[in-house]
DSSP file (Angstrom, degrees, kcal/mol; ACC not computed):
  #  RESIDUE AA STRUCTURE BP1 BP2  ACC     N-H-->O    O-->H-N    N-H-->O    O-->H-N    TCO  KAPPA ALPHA  PHI   PSI    X-CA   Y-CA   Z-CA
    1    1 A M              0   0    0      0, 0.0     2,-0.1     0, 0.0     0, 0.0   0.000 360.0 360.0 360.0 125.6  -20.2   23.3    8.6
    2    2 A G     >  -     0   0    0      1,-0.1     4,-1.8     4,-0.0     3,-0.2  -0.341 360.0 -98.9 -90.9 174.4  -20.1   22.5   12.2
    3    3 A I  H  > S+     0   0    0      1,-0.2     4,-2.5     2,-0.2     5,-0.2   0.850 122.6  56.8 -62.7 -35.8  -18.3   19.8   14.1
    4    4 A D  H  > S+     0   0    0      1,-0.2     4,-2.5     2,-0.2    -1,-0.2   0.890 105.7  51.0 -63.9 -38.7  -21.5   17.6   14.2
    5    5 A D  H  > S+     0   0    0      2,-0.2     4,-2.2     1,-0.2    -1,-0.2   0.909 110.6  48.7 -63.6 -42.1  -21.7   17.8   10.4
    6    6 A I  H  X S+     0   0    0     -4,-1.8     4,-2.3     2,-0.2    -2,-0.2   0.920 111.7  49.1 -64.3 -44.5  -18.1   16.7   10.1
    7    7 A I  H  X S+     0   0    0     -4,-2.5     4,-2.3     1,-0.2    -2,-0.2   0.915 111.4  49.4 -62.0 -43.8  -18.6   13.8   12.5
    8    8 A N  H  X S+     0   0    0     -4,-2.5     4,-2.2     1,-0.2    -1,-0.2   0.888 110.3  50.5 -64.8 -38.7  -21.7   12.6   10.7
    9    9 A K  H  X S+     0   0    0     -4,-2.2     4,-2.4     2,-0.2    -1,-0.2   0.897 110.1  50.5 -65.0 -39.9  -19.9   12.8    7.3
   10   10 A A  H  X S+     0   0    0     -4,-2.3     4,-2.6     2,-0.2    -2,-0.2   0.907 110.0  49.9 -64.5 -41.5  -17.0   10.7    8.8
   11   11 A K  H  X S+     0   0    0     -4,-2.3     4,-1.5     2,-0.2    -2,-0.2   0.907 110.8  49.8 -62.8 -41.8  -19.5    8.1   10.1
   12   12 A D  H  < S+     0   0    0     -4,-2.2     4,-0.2     1,-0.2    -2,-0.2   0.913 111.7  48.5 -62.6 -42.7  -21.2    7.9    6.7
   13   13 A L  H >< S+     0   0    0     -4,-2.4     3,-1.7     1,-0.2     6,-0.7   0.921 108.7  52.4 -65.0 -44.5  -17.8    7.4    5.0
   14   14 A L  H 3< S+     0   0    0     -4,-2.6    -1,-0.2     1,-0.3    -2,-0.2   0.817 107.3  53.9 -62.7 -29.3  -16.7    4.7    7.4
   15   15 A G  T 3< S+     0   0    0     -4,-1.5    -1,-0.3    -5,-0.2    -2,-0.2   0.464  98.8  83.5 -83.0  -0.9  -19.9    2.8    6.8
   16   16 A S  S <> S-     0   0    0     -3,-1.7     4,-2.0    -4,-0.2    43,-0.1  -0.540  88.9-114.0-100.4 166.2  -19.4    2.8    3.0
   17   17 A E  H  > S+     0   0    0      2,-0.2     4,-2.2     1,-0.2     5,-0.2   0.880 119.7  53.7 -63.3 -38.4  -17.3    0.6    0.8
   18   18 A Q  H  > S+     0   0    0      1,-0.2     4,-2.4     2,-0.2    -1,-0.2   0.910 107.9  49.9 -62.5 -42.1  -15.1    3.5    0.0
   19   19 A G  H  > S+     0   0    0     -6,-0.7     4,-2.9     1,-0.2     5,-0.2   0.882 108.4  53.2 -63.4 -38.8  -14.5    4.0    3.7
   20   20 A E  H  X S+     0   0    0     -4,-2.0     4,-2.4    -7,-0.2    -2,-0.2   0.918 110.2  47.6 -61.9 -43.9  -13.7    0.3    4.1
   21   21 A Q  H  X S+     0   0    0     -4,-2.2     4,-2.2     2,-0.2    -2,-0.2   0.909 113.4  47.8 -64.3 -42.4  -11.1    0.6    1.4
   22   22 A I  H  X S+     0   0    0     -4,-2.4     4,-2.6     2,-0.2     5,-0.2   0.934 112.8  47.5 -65.0 -46.2   -9.6    3.7    2.9
   23   23 A S  H  X S+     0   0    0     -4,-2.9     4,-2.6     1,-0.2     5,-0.2   0.895 111.7  51.0 -65.0 -38.4   -9.5    2.3    6.4
   24   24 A D  H  X S+     0   0    0     -4,-2.4     4,-2.6    -5,-0.2    -1,-0.2   0.921 111.1  48.6 -63.1 -42.9   -7.9   -1.0    5.2
   25   25 A T  H  X S+     0   0    0     -4,-2.2     4,-2.4     2,-0.2    -2,-0.2   0.932 113.2  46.5 -61.8 -46.8   -5.2    1.0    3.3
   26   26 A V  H  X S+     0   0    0     -4,-2.6     4,-2.6     1,-0.2    -2,-0.2   0.925 114.6  47.0 -63.1 -44.7   -4.4    3.2    6.3
   27   27 A L  H  X S+     0   0    0     -4,-2.6     4,-2.6    -5,-0.2     5,-0.2   0.891 111.7  51.1 -65.8 -39.0   -4.3    0.2    8.7
   28   28 A D  H  X S+     0   0    0     -4,-2.6     4,-2.3    -5,-0.2    -2,-0.2   0.925 113.1  45.2 -62.9 -44.5   -2.1   -1.8    6.2
   29   29 A K  H  X S+     0   0    0     -4,-2.4     4,-2.5     2,-0.2    -2,-0.2   0.910 113.9  49.0 -66.9 -41.4    0.4    1.0    5.9
   30   30 A A  H  X S+     0   0    0     -4,-2.6     4,-2.4     2,-0.2    -2,-0.2   0.920 114.0  44.9 -65.0 -43.6    0.4    1.7    9.7
   31   31 A S  H  X S+     0   0    0     -4,-2.6     4,-2.3     2,-0.2    -1,-0.2   0.877 112.5  52.5 -69.3 -35.5    1.0   -2.0   10.5
   32   32 A G  H  X S+     0   0    0     -4,-2.3     4,-2.3    -5,-0.2    -2,-0.2   0.914 110.6  47.5 -62.6 -43.2    3.6   -2.2    7.7
   33   33 A L  H  X S+     0   0    0     -4,-2.5     4,-2.8     2,-0.2     5,-0.2   0.923 111.2  50.5 -63.4 -44.9    5.5    0.7    9.2
   34   34 A A  H  X S+     0   0    0     -4,-2.4     4,-1.9     1,-0.2     6,-0.3   0.899 111.3  48.7 -61.6 -40.0    5.3   -0.7   12.7
   35   35 A N  H  <>S+     0   0    0     -4,-2.3     5,-2.5     2,-0.2     4,-0.5   0.890 111.6  49.8 -66.5 -38.8    6.7   -4.0   11.4
   36   36 A D  H ><5S+     0   0    0     -4,-2.3     3,-0.9     3,-0.2    -2,-0.2   0.929 111.1  48.7 -63.3 -45.3    9.5   -2.2    9.6
   37   37 A V  H 3<5S+     0   0    0     -4,-2.8    -2,-0.2     1,-0.2    -1,-0.2   0.867 117.3  40.9 -64.4 -37.0   10.4   -0.2   12.7
   38   38 A T  T ><5S-     0   0    0     -4,-1.9     3,-1.4    -5,-0.2    -1,-0.2   0.401 110.8-118.5 -93.1   3.0   10.4   -3.3   14.9
   39   39 A G  T < 5 -     0   0    0     -3,-0.9    -3,-0.2    -4,-0.5    -4,-0.1   0.761  66.1 -66.0  66.5  23.5   12.2   -5.4   12.3
   40   40 A G  T > <S+     0   0    0     -5,-2.5     3,-1.5    -6,-0.3    -1,-0.3   0.513 103.1 130.2  77.5   4.6    9.2   -7.7   12.3
   41   41 A K  T <  S+     0   0    0     -3,-1.4     3,-0.2    -6,-0.3    -2,-0.1   0.812  80.8  30.8 -61.1 -31.9    9.9   -8.8   15.9
   42   42 A F  T 3> S+     0   0    0     -8,-0.1     4,-2.9     1,-0.1    -1,-0.3  -0.046  79.1 130.4-116.8  29.9    6.2   -8.1   16.9
   43   43 A E  H <> S+     0   0    0     -3,-1.5     4,-2.8     1,-0.2     5,-0.2   0.874  72.3  51.2 -56.1 -42.9    4.5   -9.0   13.6
   44   44 A G  H  > S+     0   0    0     -4,-0.2     4,-1.9     2,-0.2    -1,-0.2   0.916 113.9  43.4 -61.8 -44.3    1.9  -11.3   15.2
   45   45 A Q  H  > S+     0   0    0      2,-0.2     4,-2.3    -3,-0.2    -2,-0.2   0.908 114.4  50.2 -68.0 -42.4    0.9   -8.7   17.8
   46   46 A I  H  X S+     0   0    0     -4,-2.9     4,-2.6     1,-0.2    -2,-0.2   0.921 111.4  48.2 -63.2 -44.3    0.9   -5.9   15.3
   47   47 A D  H  X S+     0   0    0     -4,-2.8     4,-2.5    -5,-0.3    -1,-0.2   0.876 110.2  53.0 -64.4 -36.7   -1.3   -7.9   12.9
   48   48 A G  H  X S+     0   0    0     -4,-1.9     4,-2.1    -5,-0.2    -2,-0.2   0.913 110.7  45.9 -63.8 -43.0   -3.6   -8.8   15.8
   49   49 A V  H  X S+     0   0    0     -4,-2.3     4,-2.6     2,-0.2     5,-0.2   0.914 111.6  52.8 -65.0 -42.9   -4.1   -5.1   16.7
   50   50 A R  H  X S+     0   0    0     -4,-2.6     4,-2.5     1,-0.2    -2,-0.2   0.921 111.2  46.5 -57.8 -45.5   -4.6   -4.2   13.0
   51   51 A D  H  X S+     0   0    0     -4,-2.5     4,-2.3     2,-0.2    -1,-0.2   0.875 111.1  52.1 -66.8 -37.6   -7.3   -6.8   12.7
   52   52 A T  H  X S+     0   0    0     -4,-2.1     4,-1.6     2,-0.2    -2,-0.2   0.927 112.1  45.4 -64.2 -44.8   -9.0   -5.8   15.9
   53   53 A I  H  X S+     0   0    0     -4,-2.6     4,-2.1     2,-0.2     5,-0.3   0.919 112.0  52.2 -64.7 -43.0   -9.1   -2.1   14.8
   54   54 A D  H  X S+     0   0    0     -4,-2.5     4,-2.8     1,-0.2    -1,-0.2   0.899 109.1  50.2 -60.2 -40.8  -10.4   -3.1   11.4
   55   55 A G  H  < S+     0   0    0     -4,-2.3    -1,-0.2     1,-0.2    -2,-0.2   0.840 111.1  49.6 -65.8 -32.6  -13.1   -5.2   13.0
   56   56 A A  H  < S+     0   0    0     -4,-1.6    -2,-0.2    -5,-0.2    -1,-0.2   0.843 126.6  22.6 -76.2 -34.0  -14.2   -2.2   15.1
   57   57 A I  H  < S+     0   0    0     -4,-2.1    -2,-0.2    -5,-0.1    -3,-0.2   0.618 105.3  91.2-109.3 -14.7  -14.3    0.4   12.4
   58   58 A G     <  -     0   0    0     -4,-2.8   -44,-0.0    -5,-0.3   -43,-0.0  -0.186  59.7-148.4 -79.1 171.8  -14.8   -1.7    9.3
   59   59 A N    >   +     0   0    0    -43,-0.1     3,-1.8   -42,-0.1     2,-0.2   0.328  52.1 126.0-122.4   5.9  -18.1   -2.8    7.6
   60   60 A E  T 3  S+     0   0    0      1,-0.3    -2,-0.1     2,-0.1   -43,-0.0  -0.461  83.1  13.9 -66.5 135.3  -17.1   -6.1    6.1
   61   61 A G  T 3         0   0    0     -2,-0.2    -1,-0.3     1,-0.1    -2,-0.0   0.487 360.0 360.0  79.9   2.3  -19.5   -8.8    7.3
   62   62 A K    <         0   0    0     -3,-1.8    -2,-0.1     0, 0.0    -1,-0.1   0.434 360.0 360.0 -98.5 360.0  -22.0   -6.2    8.6
């Protein structure tokens, strides 16, 4: 399996419902960790970045 095959499989996964669930879980955990580390001081900004990334890679509404 070459790098192109891996990239294509990743694109297929991201476009699926399973990929959406995985990306949401990863983003939720990452934003939760960032909020924990900062003591919630930047929660609004962190949530905004999380939503922007989700919109860029997610498939909800597409």
